[in-house]
C-alpha positions as CSV (number, residue, x, y, z in Angstrom):
1,X,0.0,0.0,0.0
2,X,1.2,3.5,-0.6
3,X,2.0,5.5,2.5
4,X,1.2,9.1,3.6
5,X,3.7,11.6,5.1
6,X,3.2,10.2,8.6
7,X,4.2,6.7,7.4
8,X,0.6,5.2,7.6
9,X,-0.7,3.0,4.9
10,X,-3.2,4.7,2.6
11,X,-6.5,2.9,2.3
12,X,-8.6,2.5,-0.8
13,X,-11.6,3.6,1.2
14,X,-10.3,7.2,1.2
15,X,-10.3,7.2,-2.5
16,X,-13.8,5.8,-2.6
17,X,-15.0,8.5,-0.1
18,X,-13.6,11.2,-2.4
19,X,-15.2,9.7,-5.4
20,X,-18.6,9.4,-3.6
21,X,-18.4,13.0,-2.5
22,X,-17.6,14.1,-6.1
23,X,-20.7,12.2,-7.3
24,X,-22.9,13.8,-4.6
25,X,-21.7,17.4,-4.8
26,X,-20.7,17.7,-8.4
27,X,-22.8,14.9,-10.0
28,X,-19.8,13.4,-11.7
29,X,-19.0,9.6,-11.5
30,X,-15.2,9.4,-11.7
31,X,-12.8,6.5,-11.1
32,X,-9.7,6.2,-9.0
33,X,-7.6,7.0,-12.1
34,X,-9.1,10.6,-12.0
35,X,-7.4,11.2,-8.6
36,X,-3.8,12.3,-8.4
37,X,-1.4,13.3,-5.6
38,X,1.1,16.1,-5.8
39,X,4.6,16.1,-4.4
40,X,3.2,16.7,-0.9
41,X,0.7,13.8,-1.3
42,X,-2.3,16.2,-1.4
43,X,-5.3,14.9,-3.4
44,X,-6.2,16.5,-6.7
45,X,-9.1,16.0,-9.2
46,X,-7.6,17.5,-12.3
47,X,-10.7,16.8,-14.4
48,X,-12.8,19.1,-12.2
49,X,-10.0,21.5,-11.1
50,X,-10.5,20.5,-7.4
51,X,-8.3,19.8,-4.4
52,X,-9.5,17.1,-2.0
53,X,-8.8,15.8,1.5
54,X,-10.4,12.9,3.4
55,X,-10.5,11.7,7.0
56,X,-12.3,8.9,8.8
57,X,-12.6,8.2,12.5
58,X,-14.8,5.3,13.9
59,X,-18.0,5.3,11.9
60,X,-17.6,8.9,10.7
61,X,-15.9,10.2,7.6
62,X,-15.3,13.7,6.1
63,X,-14.3,14.8,2.7
64,X,-13.3,18.4,1.9
65,X,-13.3,19.7,-1.7
66,X,-11.9,23.0,-2.8
67,X,-11.7,24.7,-6.2
68,X,-9.2,27.4,-5.2
69,X,-6.7,26.1,-2.8
70,X,-5.4,22.8,-1.3
71,X,-7.5,21.8,1.7
72,X,-6.9,19.4,4.7
73,X,-9.6,17.8,6.9
74,X,-9.3,15.7,10.0
75,X,-11.6,14.0,12.4
76,X,-10.5,12.9,15.9
77,X,-12.5,11.3,18.7
78,X,-12.2,11.9,22.4
79,X,-10.0,8.9,23.3
80,X,-7.5,8.9,26.1
81,X,-4.0,9.4,24.5
82,X,-1.8,10.9,27.2
83,X,1.5,10.1,25.6
84,X,0.5,11.5,22.2
85,X,-1.0,14.6,23.7
86,X,2.0,15.3,25.9
87,X,4.3,14.8,22.9
88,X,2.2,17.1,20.7
89,X,1.9,19.7,23.5
90,X,5.7,19.8,23.7
91,X,6.1,20.1,19.9
92,X,3.6,23.0,19.9
93,X,5.5,24.7,22.7
94,X,2.6,24.3,25.2
95,X,3.1,24.1,29.0
96,X,0.5,21.3,29.1
97,X,-0.6,18.4,26.9
98,X,-2.3,19.3,23.6
99,X,-6.1,18.8,23.3
100,X,-7.8,16.5,20.8
101,X,-8.9,19.7,19.0
102,X,-5.2,20.7,18.7
103,X,-4.4,17.3,17.3
104,X,-7.2,17.5,14.7
105,X,-5.9,21.0,13.6
106,X,-2.3,19.7,13.3
107,X,-3.4,16.8,11.2
108,X,-5.4,19.0,8.9
109,X,-2.4,21.4,8.6
110,X,-0.1,18.5,7.7
111,X,-2.6,17.3,5.0
112,X,-2.8,20.7,3.4
113,X,0.8,21.9,3.6
114,X,4.4,20.9,3.0
115,X,4.7,20.2,6.8
116,X,5.5,16.8,8.2
117,X,5.8,15.7,11.8
118,X,9.6,16.3,11.5
119,X,9.2,19.9,10.4
120,X,6.2,20.8,12.6
121,X,8.3,22.3,15.4
122,X,7.6,26.0,15.8
123,X,4.1,25.8,14.3
124,X,1.4,27.2,16.6
125,X,-2.2,26.2,16.6
126,X,-4.6,29.0,17.4
127,X,-6.9,28.8,20.4
128,X,-10.4,27.5,19.7
129,X,-12.7,30.2,18.3
130,X,-15.4,30.3,15.7
131,X,-14.4,30.9,12.0
132,X,-11.0,30.7,10.2
133,X,-8.0,31.4,12.4
134,X,-4.3,32.0,11.4
135,X,-1.7,29.4,12.3
136,X,2.0,29.6,12.8
137,X,2.4,28.2,9.3
138,X,1.6,31.1,7.0
139,X,-0.5,31.3,4.9
140,X,-2.5,28.4,6.3
141,X,-5.7,28.9,8.4
142,X,-7.8,26.4,10.4
143,X,-11.4,26.3,11.4
144,X,-12.8,23.6,13.7
145,X,-15.9,22.4,15.5
146,X,-17.0,19.7,17.8
147,X,-19.7,17.5,16.6
148,X,-22.5,16.4,18.9
149,X,-20.9,13.0,19.7
150,X,-17.6,14.8,20.8
151,X,-15.8,14.2,17.6
152,X,-13.4,17.1,16.6
153,X,-13.5,18.2,13.0
154,X,-10.8,20.5,11.6
155,X,-10.3,22.1,8.2
156,X,-7.1,23.8,7.0
157,X,-6.6,25.8,3.9
158,X,-4.3,28.4,2.4
159,X,-7.1,31.0,2.4
160,X,-10.5,31.5,4.2
161,X,-13.3,30.0,2.2
162,X,-17.0,29.5,2.7
163,X,-17.9,26.1,4.0
164,X,-20.9,24.3,2.6
165,X,-22.1,21.1,4.4
166,X,-23.5,17.9,3.0
167,X,-24.6,15.2,5.4
168,X,-25.3,11.5,5.0
169,X,-27.2,10.4,8.1
170,X,-26.4,6.7,7.6
171,X,-24.5,4.5,5.1
172,X,-26.4,4.1,1.9
173,X,-28.6,7.1,2.6
174,X,-28.6,10.0,0.1
175,X,-26.3,12.9,1.1
176,X,-28.2,16.2,1.3
177,X,-27.1,19.8,1.7
178,X,-27.3,20.8,5.3
179,X,-26.7,23.7,7.7
180,X,-23.5,23.6,9.7
181,X,-23.7,21.3,12.7
182,X,-25.5,23.2,15.5
183,X,-23.1,21.8,18.0
184,X,-20.4,24.1,16.8
185,X,-18.3,25.2,19.9
186,X,-14.9,26.0,18.5
């Protein structure tokens, strides 16, 4: 299997999620050969002029599509990860362990940028707040929210952009345009 910049195996399911999102949002049925990766392993859909990112956590998945700029998306659940959060807190220059929201923002930044875990030192993740927020990795911005089940969702992009939501309530159901999750806290 091909590997991402964190050394994890890439799964075919990520490709299929992107293709499913393209069919839902753009009405185009494409195949895996329509997806490419750039030198930073960011997804592209050249036939539609789109950038894409995908994340899955437990039973949830998220796909981000952008016509203008590369985009990164990440989902993280509230699991006890004291070692990872302490390590990330140190990497981010915090006096305490990082939060799961910090972790999701960092993962989204890595997916959108040239950054890797080896080059992430010195990057700062902004405190939670509504809307797009600047990071220590110019020009990248992040926005995030906490879904009703406690799952953290983070988006990262090179410029602020409007976010349109599509939601599929269960596998096999049709995805429909929706309002932003009303559980938005950060």
